[in-house]
N, C-alpha and C positions, 0 to 999 in steps of 0.2 A: 352690341353684345361682346363681351370680352372672350378671348380665346381661352379654352380650358385645356389642360395637359394631362394625359394619362401615361404613366410609365407602366408598361405591362411586362409580365414575365419575371417579376422580382422573385428571387429565391433565397435571399438571406437578409439579415438585419442591416448590413452595410448598404445594400441596394435600396432598402426602404428609406434609410436615413439620407442617402444621397438624393433620392427622389424628393423627399420632403424638404430638404435643404434647398433644392432647386426650385421649389414652389409647385410641385405636382399637385393637381387637384384630385387625381384618381390614382390608385395603386391597383394593378392588375395581377391576379393570381391565376395561374394556368392549371386546370384540372384535366389534363389530357396526357395520359401516361406515356405516349410516344414522343411527347415534346421534351427537348432537353431542358426546358424551363418548368417542367411539371413539379408541383409541390404536393406532398401528402397533407392530410388534414391537420396533424399536430403542428407541422411547420407553417401551414397556412394560417392557422389560428394565432400562432405566435407573431407572425408578420402582420396580420390584420389588426391584432390588438396594439401593436407598436404604432400603426398608422392611424388607427381609429381616432376620430376627433380632429385630425389634421388633414386627412384626405378621405375621400369616399373609397370604399372597397368594391372592386369589380371581380366577380368570379367568372372565368372564361371556361366554357365547355365546348366539346365537339361531339355532337350527336349523343347527348346523355340520355340514359333511361331515367324514369321517375325515381327509382330507388337511389341512384347516384345523386341526382339533384336534391332530393329531400335530405339525404344524409349530410351533404356538404353545406347546404343552405342552413340547416338546423344547427350545425356545429360552428360554422365560420361566421354566419350572419352577415353576408355581404349586403351592400347597399344596392348593387346592380348585378344583373346576370347578362353576360355576353355570350351569344351563341355563334359559333364559328364553324359549323359543319354544314350538312346538307338538310337541315331542318326545313320542313315545308312551312308555308304561311300558317296553315291551321295548327301545326305543332307549336310554332312560336306563340301563337295566341293562347293555346292551351297551357303552355308553360307559364306565360305571364299571368294568366288567371289563377292558376294553382298556387304560384309562389307569391303573388301580390308584390312583385318587384319589377321595377323598370328594366 
């Protein structure tokens, strides 16, 4: 199996371009307001659209509620969801079943 690379926390088009030029397989967008790498939905959509078709889009969340998940997944349409908080096993399974995303 080949190694795959994710560049997470991209916040601008230059970072997306550098990640893609470097051969990244995944681009990570952080949806955690306290992170210095947090992006809002309009910025995330612009970055995701720039990378789409060249790399998979990963939306990173920390303990999100369903409203936040639904809004971002509906608008940004990531390929993957990454949970990086204190989500329990049952919560992770619930999110996966609701969103139908890995």
